[in-house]
N, CA, C and O atoms as a GROMACS GRO file, in nm:
protein
  420
    1MET      N    1   2.800   7.058  -3.473
    1MET     CA    2   2.765   7.009  -3.578
    1MET      C    3   2.666   6.953  -3.543
    1MET      O    4   2.684   6.913  -3.428
    2SER      N    5   2.522   6.914  -3.600
    2SER     CA    6   2.440   6.841  -3.568
    2SER      C    7   2.403   6.739  -3.642
    2SER      O    8   2.402   6.777  -3.759
    3LEU      N    9   2.366   6.608  -3.631
    3LEU     CA   10   2.287   6.515  -3.776
    3LEU      C   11   2.166   6.527  -3.700
    3LEU      O   12   2.155   6.482  -3.586
    4GLU      N   13   2.072   6.588  -3.763
    4GLU     CA   14   1.924   6.584  -3.727
    4GLU      C   15   1.826   6.510  -3.842
    4GLU      O   16   1.890   6.516  -3.947
    5ASN      N   17   1.733   6.462  -3.859
    5ASN     CA   18   1.614   6.466  -3.904
    5ASN      C   19   1.482   6.508  -3.845
    5ASN      O   20   1.472   6.547  -3.729
    6ASN      N   21   1.379   6.499  -3.929
    6ASN     CA   22   1.269   6.542  -3.911
    6ASN      C   23   1.217   6.539  -3.749
    6ASN      O   24   1.256   6.433  -3.701
    7ASN      N   25   1.153   6.607  -3.661
    7ASN     CA   26   1.093   6.632  -3.557
    7ASN      C   27   0.977   6.498  -3.545
    7ASN      O   28   0.893   6.508  -3.455
    8GLN      N   29   0.974   6.405  -3.613
    8GLN     CA   30   0.866   6.325  -3.598
    8GLN      C   31   0.927   6.208  -3.538
    8GLN      O   32   0.935   6.106  -3.607
    9GLY      N   33   0.983   6.208  -3.389
    9GLY     CA   34   1.025   6.122  -3.310
    9GLY      C   35   1.154   6.042  -3.340
    9GLY      O   36   1.195   5.938  -3.288
   10GLN      N   37   1.196   6.107  -3.419
   10GLN     CA   38   1.363   6.031  -3.456
   10GLN      C   39   1.425   6.106  -3.380
   10GLN      O   40   1.398   6.221  -3.344
   11LEU      N   41   1.552   6.008  -3.343
   11LEU     CA   42   1.659   6.045  -3.233
   11LEU      C   43   1.771   6.158  -3.312
   11LEU      O   44   1.802   6.136  -3.429
   12GLN      N   45   1.822   6.271  -3.244
   12GLN     CA   46   1.898   6.343  -3.292
   12GLN      C   47   2.027   6.326  -3.234
   12GLN      O   48   2.048   6.308  -3.114
   13PHE      N   49   2.143   6.336  -3.355
   13PHE     CA   50   2.301   6.315  -3.287
   13PHE      C   51   2.333   6.429  -3.311
   13PHE      O   52   2.295   6.485  -3.414
   14GLU      N   53   2.439   6.507  -3.188
   14GLU     CA   54   2.523   6.619  -3.189
   14GLU      C   55   2.654   6.564  -3.191
   14GLU      O   56   2.695   6.480  -3.110
   15LEU      N   57   2.733   6.622  -3.304
   15LEU     CA   58   2.849   6.581  -3.322
   15LEU      C   59   2.941   6.716  -3.281
   15LEU      O   60   2.940   6.826  -3.336
   16PRO      N   61   3.011   6.676  -3.179
   16PRO     CA   62   3.074   6.824  -3.114
   16PRO      C   63   3.203   6.812  -3.170
   16PRO      O   64   3.262   6.705  -3.157
   17GLN      N   65   3.270   6.928  -3.245
   17GLN     CA   66   3.397   6.968  -3.310
   17GLN      C   67   3.529   6.879  -3.265
   17GLN      O   68   3.613   6.831  -3.341
   18ASN      N   69   3.525   6.873  -3.147
   18ASN     CA   70   3.658   6.793  -3.086
   18ASN      C   71   3.623   6.657  -3.164
   18ASN      O   72   3.703   6.612  -3.246
   19VAL      N   73   3.512   6.599  -3.140
   19VAL     CA   74   3.494   6.448  -3.177
   19VAL      C   75   3.491   6.425  -3.305
   19VAL      O   76   3.532   6.316  -3.346
   20ALA      N   77   3.438   6.526  -3.397
   20ALA     CA   78   3.415   6.518  -3.537
   20ALA      C   79   3.551   6.509  -3.609
   20ALA      O   80   3.550   6.468  -3.725
   21GLN      N   81   3.678   6.548  -3.546
   21GLN     CA   82   3.802   6.548  -3.596
   21GLN      C   83   3.837   6.385  -3.623
   21GLN      O   84   3.902   6.340  -3.718
   22GLY      N   85   3.773   6.307  -3.509
   22GLY     CA   86   3.832   6.142  -3.526
   22GLY      C   87   3.965   6.134  -3.461
   22GLY      O   88   4.040   6.223  -3.421
   23GLU      N   89   3.974   6.004  -3.460
   23GLU     CA   90   4.116   5.943  -3.386
   23GLU      C   91   4.169   5.867  -3.435
   23GLU      O   92   4.131   5.758  -3.392
   24TYR      N   93   4.256   5.856  -3.521
   24TYR     CA   94   4.330   5.728  -3.584
   24TYR      C   95   4.381   5.625  -3.492
   24TYR      O   96   4.458   5.617  -3.396
   25ALA      N   97   4.291   5.538  -3.577
   25ALA     CA   98   4.365   5.409  -3.489
   25ALA      C   99   4.393   5.277  -3.594
   25ALA      O  100   4.320   5.252  -3.690
   26ASN      N  101   4.500   5.209  -3.562
   26ASN     CA  102   4.507   5.103  -3.650
   26ASN      C  103   4.517   4.968  -3.581
   26ASN      O  104   4.534   4.864  -3.645
   27PHE      N  105   4.505   4.972  -3.447
   27PHE     CA  106   4.483   4.850  -3.364
   27PHE      C  107   4.364   4.839  -3.291
   27PHE      O  108   4.324   4.950  -3.254
   28ALA      N  109   4.283   4.731  -3.252
   28ALA     CA  110   4.193   4.742  -3.170
   28ALA      C  111   4.212   4.587  -3.096
   28ALA      O  112   4.233   4.474  -3.142
   29ILE      N  113   4.194   4.639  -2.962
   29ILE     CA  114   4.186   4.504  -2.870
   29ILE      C  115   4.045   4.508  -2.811
   29ILE      O  116   3.981   4.611  -2.788
   30ILE      N  117   4.000   4.370  -2.787
   30ILE     CA  118   3.868   4.343  -2.762
   30ILE      C  119   3.855   4.235  -2.699
   30ILE      O  120   3.894   4.122  -2.729
   31THR      N  121   3.755   4.303  -2.538
   31THR     CA  122   3.768   4.196  -2.436
   31THR      C  123   3.632   4.174  -2.440
   31THR      O  124   3.567   4.188  -2.543
   32HIS      N  125   3.572   4.132  -2.308
   32HIS     CA  126   3.470   4.099  -2.273
   32HIS      C  127   3.425   4.028  -2.126
   32HIS      O  128   3.485   3.936  -2.072
   33SER      N  129   3.301   4.097  -2.075
   33SER     CA  130   3.274   4.024  -1.971
   33SER      C  131   3.115   3.958  -1.972
   33SER      O  132   3.059   3.983  -2.079
   34SER      N  133   3.069   3.915  -1.920
   34SER     CA  134   2.907   3.859  -1.909
   34SER      C  135   2.823   3.947  -1.956
   34SER      O  136   2.714   3.920  -2.007
   35SER      N  137   2.876   4.069  -1.939
   35SER     CA  138   2.761   4.219  -1.956
   35SER      C  139   2.804   4.306  -2.009
   35SER      O  140   2.752   4.418  -2.009
   36ASP      N  141   2.939   4.268  -2.084
   36ASP     CA  142   2.991   4.416  -2.202
   36ASP      C  143   3.096   4.339  -2.262
   36ASP      O  144   3.152   4.232  -2.240
   37PHE      N  145   3.103   4.439  -2.354
   37PHE     CA  146   3.192   4.422  -2.468
   37PHE      C  147   3.295   4.547  -2.470
   37PHE      O  148   3.236   4.654  -2.482
   38VAL      N  149   3.450   4.558  -2.460
   38VAL     CA  150   3.531   4.649  -2.438
   38VAL      C  151   3.596   4.694  -2.555
   38VAL      O  152   3.687   4.615  -2.582
   39ILE      N  153   3.588   4.787  -2.638
   39ILE     CA  154   3.700   4.803  -2.768
   39ILE      C  155   3.759   4.872  -2.737
   39ILE      O  156   3.699   4.977  -2.713
   40ASP      N  157   3.914   4.875  -2.713
   40ASP     CA  158   4.013   4.985  -2.707
   40ASP      C  159   4.096   5.002  -2.821
   40ASP      O  160   4.188   4.927  -2.853
   41PHE      N  161   4.061   5.100  -2.877
   41PHE     CA  162   4.119   5.158  -3.023
   41PHE      C  163   4.246   5.247  -2.988
   41PHE      O  164   4.244   5.348  -2.918
   42ALA      N  165   4.375   5.180  -3.061
   42ALA     CA  166   4.479   5.208  -3.048
   42ALA      C  167   4.576   5.263  -3.155
   42ALA      O  168   4.539   5.240  -3.270
   43ARG      N  169   4.699   5.336  -3.143
   43ARG     CA  170   4.773   5.347  -3.266
   43ARG      C  171   4.874   5.279  -3.240
   43ARG      O  172   4.923   5.303  -3.129
   44VAL      N  173   4.936   5.184  -3.316
   44VAL     CA  174   5.070   5.143  -3.290
   44VAL      C  175   5.142   5.223  -3.420
   44VAL      O  176   5.098   5.229  -3.535
   45LEU      N  177   5.261   5.279  -3.370
   45LEU     CA  178   5.368   5.383  -3.469
   45LEU      C  179   5.486   5.252  -3.478
   45LEU      O  180   5.491   5.177  -3.380
   46PRO      N  181   5.578   5.226  -3.596
   46PRO     CA  182   5.680   5.188  -3.617
   46PRO      C  183   5.802   5.270  -3.481
   46PRO      O  184   5.801   5.386  -3.440
   47GLY      N  185   5.867   5.188  -3.454
   47GLY     CA  186   5.964   5.195  -3.333
   47GLY      C  187   5.921   5.246  -3.227
   47GLY      O  188   6.006   5.262  -3.138
   48VAL      N  189   5.794   5.286  -3.202
   48VAL     CA  190   5.733   5.302  -3.066
   48VAL      C  191   5.717   5.193  -3.006
   48VAL      O  192   5.650   5.115  -3.073
   49PRO      N  193   5.759   5.142  -2.881
   49PRO     CA  194   5.736   5.006  -2.827
   49PRO      C  195   5.584   5.000  -2.751
   49PRO      O  196   5.522   4.895  -2.735
   50LYS      N  197   5.547   5.107  -2.716
   50LYS     CA  198   5.414   5.124  -2.644
   50LYS      C  199   5.306   5.173  -2.721
   50LYS      O  200   5.314   5.294  -2.740
   51ALA      N  201   5.209   5.118  -2.770
   51ALA     CA  202   5.084   5.165  -2.845
   51ALA      C  203   4.998   5.232  -2.711
   51ALA      O  204   4.976   5.182  -2.601
   52GLN      N  205   4.958   5.367  -2.766
   52GLN     CA  206   4.900   5.428  -2.696
   52GLN      C  207   4.713   5.418  -2.758
   52GLN      O  208   4.672   5.425  -2.874
   53VAL      N  209   4.635   5.403  -2.631
   53VAL     CA  210   4.474   5.374  -2.642
   53VAL      C  211   4.444   5.516  -2.688
   53VAL      O  212   4.514   5.612  -2.657
   54LYS      N  213   4.353   5.522  -2.753
   54LYS     CA  214   4.298   5.694  -2.827
   54LYS      C  215   4.150   5.655  -2.783
   54LYS      O  216   4.092   5.742  -2.718
   55SER      N  217   4.088   5.550  -2.806
   55SER     CA  218   3.928   5.547  -2.753
   55SER      C  219   3.906   5.440  -2.679
   55SER      O  220   3.996   5.356  -2.683
   56ARG      N  221   3.805   5.413  -2.607
   56ARG     CA  222   3.768   5.304  -2.581
   56ARG      C  223   3.604   5.324  -2.581
   56ARG      O  224   3.547   5.426  -2.544
   57VAL      N  225   3.542   5.204  -2.630
   57VAL     CA  226   3.389   5.195  -2.646
   57VAL      C  227   3.348   5.065  -2.563
   57VAL      O  228   3.409   4.959  -2.572
   58ILE      N  229   3.247   5.086  -2.486
   58ILE     CA  230   3.182   4.997  -2.406
   58ILE      C  231   3.029   4.965  -2.428
   58ILE      O  232   2.941   5.044  -2.393
   59LEU      N  233   3.000   4.831  -2.493
   59LEU     CA  234   2.881   4.802  -2.527
   59LEU      C  235   2.818   4.669  -2.470
   59LEU      O  236   2.882   4.574  -2.425
   60ALA      N  237   2.715   4.676  -2.476
   60ALA     CA  238   2.652   4.567  -2.434
   60ALA      C  239   2.639   4.438  -2.532
   60ALA      O  240   2.626   4.476  -2.648
   61PRO      N  241   2.639   4.330  -2.522
   61PRO     CA  242   2.647   4.238  -2.560
   61PRO      C  243   2.540   4.273  -2.744
   61PRO      O  244   2.574   4.275  -2.862
   62GLU      N  245   2.427   4.292  -2.678
   62GLU     CA  246   2.329   4.328  -2.803
   62GLU      C  247   2.385   4.411  -2.915
   62GLU      O  248   2.377   4.385  -3.035
   63HIS      N  249   2.451   4.526  -2.853
   63HIS     CA  250   2.497   4.647  -2.920
   63HIS      C  251   2.617   4.560  -2.975
   63HIS      O  252   2.620   4.609  -3.088
   64ALA      N  253   2.677   4.503  -2.975
   64ALA     CA  254   2.795   4.463  -3.036
   64ALA      C  255   2.820   4.350  -3.134
   64ALA      O  256   2.911   4.309  -3.206
   65LYS      N  257   2.688   4.317  -3.099
   65LYS     CA  258   2.618   4.219  -3.214
   65LYS      C  259   2.589   4.294  -3.352
   65LYS      O  260   2.627   4.259  -3.464
   66ARG      N  261   2.502   4.421  -3.314
   66ARG     CA  262   2.443   4.493  -3.400
   66ARG      C  263   2.581   4.577  -3.486
   66ARG      O  264   2.601   4.581  -3.608
   67LEU      N  265   2.651   4.630  -3.390
   67LEU     CA  266   2.781   4.668  -3.466
   67LEU      C  267   2.839   4.577  -3.545
   67LEU      O  268   2.866   4.628  -3.654
   68LEU      N  269   2.873   4.451  -3.535
   68LEU     CA  270   2.909   4.332  -3.631
   68LEU      C  271   2.836   4.338  -3.743
   68LEU      O  272   2.888   4.318  -3.853
   69LEU      N  273   2.705   4.368  -3.727
   69LEU     CA  274   2.624   4.330  -3.855
   69LEU      C  275   2.627   4.448  -3.916
   69LEU      O  276   2.650   4.441  -4.036
   70ALA      N  277   2.611   4.565  -3.867
   70ALA     CA  278   2.636   4.708  -3.943
   70ALA      C  279   2.772   4.715  -4.008
   70ALA      O  280   2.776   4.785  -4.110
   71LEU      N  281   2.906   4.647  -3.964
   71LEU     CA  282   3.036   4.659  -4.049
   71LEU      C  283   3.006   4.544  -4.115
   71LEU      O  284   3.067   4.546  -4.221
   72GLN      N  285   2.955   4.467  -4.105
   72GLN     CA  286   2.976   4.338  -4.218
   72GLN      C  287   2.869   4.395  -4.369
   72GLN      O  288   2.894   4.365  -4.486
   73GLU      N  289   2.767   4.470  -4.327
   73GLU     CA  290   2.710   4.525  -4.435
   73GLU      C  291   2.757   4.639  -4.496
   73GLU      O  292   2.737   4.666  -4.615
   74ASN      N  293   2.836   4.725  -4.395
   74ASN     CA  294   2.915   4.817  -4.485
   74ASN      C  295   3.029   4.808  -4.570
   74ASN      O  296   3.067   4.868  -4.670
   75LEU      N  297   3.085   4.682  -4.476
   75LEU     CA  298   3.192   4.610  -4.598
   75LEU      C  299   3.171   4.546  -4.734
   75LEU      O  300   3.250   4.514  -4.823
   76MET      N  301   3.068   4.541  -4.726
   76MET     CA  302   2.986   4.442  -4.847
   76MET      C  303   2.967   4.591  -4.932
   76MET      O  304   3.024   4.607  -5.040
   77ARG      N  305   2.898   4.674  -4.884
   77ARG     CA  306   2.864   4.749  -4.980
   77ARG      C  307   2.987   4.847  -5.058
   77ARG      O  308   2.992   4.880  -5.177
   78TYR      N  309   3.068   4.874  -4.965
   78TYR     CA  310   3.194   4.939  -4.986
   78TYR      C  311   3.266   4.842  -5.100
   78TYR      O  312   3.309   4.901  -5.200
   79GLU      N  313   3.282   4.721  -5.094
   79GLU     CA  314   3.393   4.656  -5.150
   79GLU      C  315   3.278   4.642  -5.314
   79GLU      O  316   3.327   4.657  -5.426
   80SER      N  317   3.127   4.610  -5.292
   80SER     CA  318   3.094   4.602  -5.433
   80SER      C  319   3.136   4.734  -5.489
   80SER      O  320   3.155   4.733  -5.610
   81GLU      N  321   3.152   4.831  -5.435
   81GLU     CA  322   3.160   4.960  -5.502
   81GLU      C  323   3.264   5.035  -5.523
   81GLU      O  324   3.257   5.144  -5.580
   82PHE      N  325   3.436   4.952  -5.452
   82PHE     CA  326   3.549   4.994  -5.484
   82PHE      C  327   3.627   4.889  -5.495
   82PHE      O  328   3.748   4.896  -5.511
   83GLY      N  329   3.552   4.768  -5.485
   83GLY     CA  330   3.652   4.623  -5.484
   83GLY      C  331   3.703   4.589  -5.352
   83GLY      O  332   3.715   4.664  -5.255
   84VAL      N  333   3.739   4.435  -5.366
   84VAL     CA  334   3.757   4.353  -5.275
   84VAL      C  335   3.869   4.464  -5.169
   84VAL      O  336   3.948   4.541  -5.224
   85ILE      N  337   3.860   4.455  -5.030
   85ILE     CA  338   3.979   4.502  -4.956
   85ILE      C  339   4.068   4.395  -4.901
   85ILE      O  340   4.022   4.304  -4.832
   86LYS      N  341   4.174   4.404  -4.927
   86LYS     CA  342   4.290   4.283  -4.962
   86LYS      C  343   4.368   4.289  -4.797
   86LYS      O  344   4.411   4.401  -4.770
   87VAL      N  345   4.380   4.226  -4.735
   87VAL     CA  346   4.424   4.213  -4.602
   87VAL      C  347   4.580   4.105  -4.625
   87VAL      O  348   4.585   3.991  -4.672
   88PRO      N  349   4.689   4.186  -4.576
   88PRO     CA  350   4.822   4.062  -4.582
   88PRO      C  351   4.816   3.990  -4.483
   88PRO      O  352   4.829   4.028  -4.367
   89ASN      N  353   4.792   3.849  -4.529
   89ASN     CA  354   4.839   3.753  -4.465
   89ASN      C  355   4.723   3.707  -4.363
   89ASN      O  356   4.740   3.678  -4.245
   90GLN      N  357   4.608   3.706  -4.430
   90GLN     CA  358   4.460   3.740  -4.378
   90GLN      C  359   4.410   3.592  -4.324
   90GLN      O  360   4.415   3.498  -4.405
   91GLN      N  361   4.374   3.575  -4.223
   91GLN     CA  362   4.343   3.438  -4.129
   91GLN      C  363   4.221   3.490  -4.090
   91GLN      O  364   4.180   3.606  -4.083
   92PRO      N  365   4.160   3.360  -4.060
   92PRO     CA  366   4.006   3.388  -4.002
   92PRO      C  367   4.015   3.437  -3.869
   92PRO      O  368   3.965   3.371  -3.778
   93ALA      N  369   4.086   3.571  -3.839
   93ALA     CA  370   4.101   3.613  -3.697
   93ALA      C  371   4.038   3.759  -3.688
   93ALA      O  372   4.034   3.826  -3.791
   94PRO      N  373   3.987   3.814  -3.561
   94PRO     CA  374   3.964   3.945  -3.580
   94PRO      C  375   4.077   4.019  -3.592
   94PRO      O  376   4.193   3.985  -3.615
   95ILE      N  377   4.012   4.158  -3.568
   95ILE     CA  378   4.154   4.262  -3.561
   95ILE      C  379   4.245   4.250  -3.486
   95ILE      O  380   4.353   4.220  -3.538
   96ALA      N  381   4.242   4.263  -3.381
   96ALA     CA  382   4.289   4.198  -3.245
   96ALA      C  383   4.243   4.078  -3.182
   96ALA      O  384   4.121   4.065  -3.177
   97PRO      N  385   4.325   3.974  -3.125
   97PRO     CA  386   4.310   3.851  -3.058
   97PRO      C  387   4.220   3.884  -2.958
   97PRO      O  388   4.235   3.962  -2.864
   98LEU      N  389   4.086   3.786  -3.002
   98LEU     CA  390   3.981   3.813  -2.878
   98LEU      C  391   4.021   3.722  -2.754
   98LEU      O  392   3.969   3.746  -2.646
   99ASN      N  393   4.123   3.604  -2.768
   99ASN     CA  394   4.130   3.564  -2.653
   99ASN      C  395   4.247   3.628  -2.565
   99ASN      O  396   4.308   3.558  -2.484
  100PHE      N  397   4.276   3.770  -2.584
  100PHE     CA  398   4.351   3.854  -2.508
  100PHE      C  399   4.301   3.856  -2.372
  100PHE      O  400   4.365   3.936  -2.304
  101GLY      N  401   4.190   3.784  -2.295
  101GLY     CA  402   4.126   3.749  -2.189
  101GLY      C  403   4.019   3.830  -2.142
  101GLY      O  404   3.980   3.929  -2.205
  102LYS      N  405   3.978   3.800  -2.054
  102LYS     CA  406   3.821   3.872  -2.055
  102LYS      C  407   3.840   3.978  -1.978
  102LYS      O  408   3.919   4.006  -1.888
  103GLY      N  409   3.748   4.034  -2.035
  103GLY     CA  410   3.746   4.174  -1.972
  103GLY      C  411   3.678   4.174  -1.819
  103GLY      O  412   3.624   4.071  -1.780
  104ASP      N  413   3.681   4.282  -1.742
  104ASP     CA  414   3.648   4.295  -1.627
  104ASP      C  415   3.573   4.385  -1.611
  104ASP      O  416   3.577   4.439  -1.501
  105ALA      N  417   3.479   4.435  -1.709
  105ALA     CA  418   3.391   4.535  -1.721
  105ALA      C  419   3.271   4.546  -1.652
  105ALA      O  420   3.198   4.644  -1.672
   0.00000   0.00000   0.00000
């Protein structure tokens, strides 16, 4: 599957079938160094003592900030269409503790 626009200098994306299926993750661990942000997406299952990391994404700080802004914008659009997303015991904390330690990426 390809995600393509016209050929007027726009970037084209290819979405291979094995990636298009996606991976379910319900936990994220975010670490960083001075040059990179590392996001590990994991799946935590009841009764399983070890969470399995399903995907790791490494971003430059500028791209991490762009991802944050894009997620905020999309969450606002989602909530305006479908209603507020309720998070049990919501605290002003990220998905996973940022204080997990600095990464060595």
